[in-house]
C-alpha positions in Angstrom: 69.8 -216.3 84.8 73.4 -215.3 85.3 74.9 -216.3 88.6 72.0 -218.5 89.7 72.4 -222.2 90.1 69.9 -224.3 88.1 68.7 -225.8 91.5 67.8 -222.3 92.6 65.9 -221.6 89.4 64.0 -224.9 89.6 63.2 -224.1 93.2 61.7 -220.7 92.2 60.0 -222.1 89.1 58.3 -224.8 91.1 56.9 -222.5 93.8 59.8 -223.1 96.3 59.5 -226.8 95.6 55.9 -227.0 96.7 54.6 -227.9 93.3 56.1 -231.3 93.5 52.7 -232.2 95.1 49.9 -231.6 92.6 47.7 -230.0 95.3 50.6 -227.9 96.6 51.3 -226.5 93.2 47.7 -225.3 92.7 47.7 -223.8 96.2 50.9 -222.0 95.5 49.6 -220.7 92.2 46.4 -219.5 93.9 48.3 -217.9 96.8 50.9 -216.3 94.6 48.8 -215.2 91.6 45.8 -213.6 93.4 47.7 -211.3 95.8 50.1 -210.3 93.0 47.2 -209.3 90.7 45.3 -207.6 93.4 48.3 -205.5 94.4 49.0 -204.6 90.8 45.3 -203.7 90.3 45.9 -200.8 92.7 48.7 -199.3 90.6 48.5 -196.8 87.7 48.1 -198.2 84.2 51.8 -197.5 83.3 53.0 -199.2 86.5 50.7 -202.1 85.9 51.9 -202.6 82.3 55.6 -202.3 83.2 55.1 -204.8 86.0 53.3 -207.2 83.8 56.0 -207.0 81.2 58.7 -207.5 83.9 56.8 -210.5 85.3 56.5 -212.2 81.9 60.2 -211.4 81.2 61.1 -213.1 84.5 58.9 -216.1 83.7 60.6 -216.9 80.4 64.1 -217.8 81.8 62.8 -219.4 84.9 60.6 -221.8 82.9 63.3 -222.3 80.2 66.0 -223.3 82.7 63.7 -225.4 84.8 62.1 -227.4 82.0 65.0 -229.8 81.2 64.8 -231.0 84.9 61.5 -232.7 84.2 60.4 -235.5 81.8 58.0 -233.3 79.9 58.9 -229.8 78.8 55.8 -228.0 80.3 55.7 -230.0 83.6 52.8 -229.3 85.9 55.5 -228.8 88.6 56.6 -225.6 86.8 54.2 -223.0 88.1 56.1 -219.8 87.5 54.3 -219.4 84.2 50.8 -219.5 85.8 51.8 -217.2 88.7 53.7 -214.6 86.8 51.3 -214.3 83.8 48.0 -214.1 85.7 48.3 -210.3 86.3 47.8 -209.9 82.5 44.2 -211.0 83.1 43.4 -207.9 85.3 45.2 -205.2 83.2 42.0 -204.2 81.4 39.7 -203.7 84.4 41.9 -203.3 87.5 39.1 -201.6 89.6 36.8 -204.5 89.0 39.6 -207.0 89.7 40.1 -205.4 93.2 36.8 -207.0 94.2 37.7 -210.3 95.8 34.8 -212.3 94.2 35.5 -210.9 90.7 39.3 -211.5 91.1 38.6 -215.1 92.2 36.2 -215.6 89.2 38.9 -214.1 86.9 41.4 -216.5 88.3 39.1 -219.5 87.9 38.3 -218.4 84.3 42.0 -218.1 83.6 42.6 -221.6 84.9 39.8 -223.0 82.7 41.1 -221.1 79.7 44.6 -222.5 80.4 43.1 -226.0 80.4 41.1 -225.5 77.3 43.9 -223.6 75.5 41.9 -221.6 72.9 43.7 -220.8 69.7 46.5 -219.8 69.4 47.4 -221.0 73.0 47.6 -224.7 72.0 49.8 -223.9 69.1 52.0 -221.5 71.2 52.6 -224.3 73.6 54.6 -226.1 71.0 57.2 -223.3 70.8 60.5 -224.4 72.3 61.6 -224.0 75.9 60.4 -221.2 78.2 58.7 -219.4 75.3 56.2 -222.2 74.8 55.7 -222.8 78.5 54.9 -219.1 79.1 53.2 -218.3 75.8 50.1 -220.6 76.3 49.5 -219.1 79.8 50.0 -215.6 78.5 47.5 -216.1 75.7 45.0 -217.7 78.1 45.3 -214.7 80.4 44.8 -212.3 77.4 41.5 -214.1 76.8 40.7 -213.7 80.5 41.5 -210.0 80.2 39.1 -209.6 77.3 36.4 -211.5 79.2 36.9 -209.3 82.3 36.9 -206.2 80.2 33.6 -207.3 78.6 32.1 -208.0 82.1 33.2 -204.5 83.2 31.5 -202.9 80.2 28.3 -204.9 80.8 28.3 -204.1 84.5 28.8 -200.4 83.7 26.0 -200.4 81.1 23.5 -202.1 83.4 24.4 -200.3 86.6 23.0 -196.9 85.3 
């Protein structure tokens, strides 16, 4: 990130430094990801897709520059990947994701999928630097998007 100090990038990638505390990191992910996804859910499909691409593009250098600061490459303190890739999960069913309960369920599903790391998320995690850090979350959120889309289809089918 040209012109930015590595300290600034680490500060951003760690949720303004709040992710140094494990509970603080999850709270920042929750408070950052949900409003961001909810807001994007109100936008047109083109705007939503452009925003998601921009967020993922921003996550890559943030995570890449921050990762050497920590003992492990994908440190739990780096949360930019979780926050900035979660909106991917709502791209397929934005109207449904605007409902707080469903948005929360999608978020929880995303977090579970990130922990489980279904294929190829686990393999993507081994990619170098920011790509590996972001790719596993991106893939997990793509899985969450498929599940949300499936739920939307089931809901529409049985609401008739």
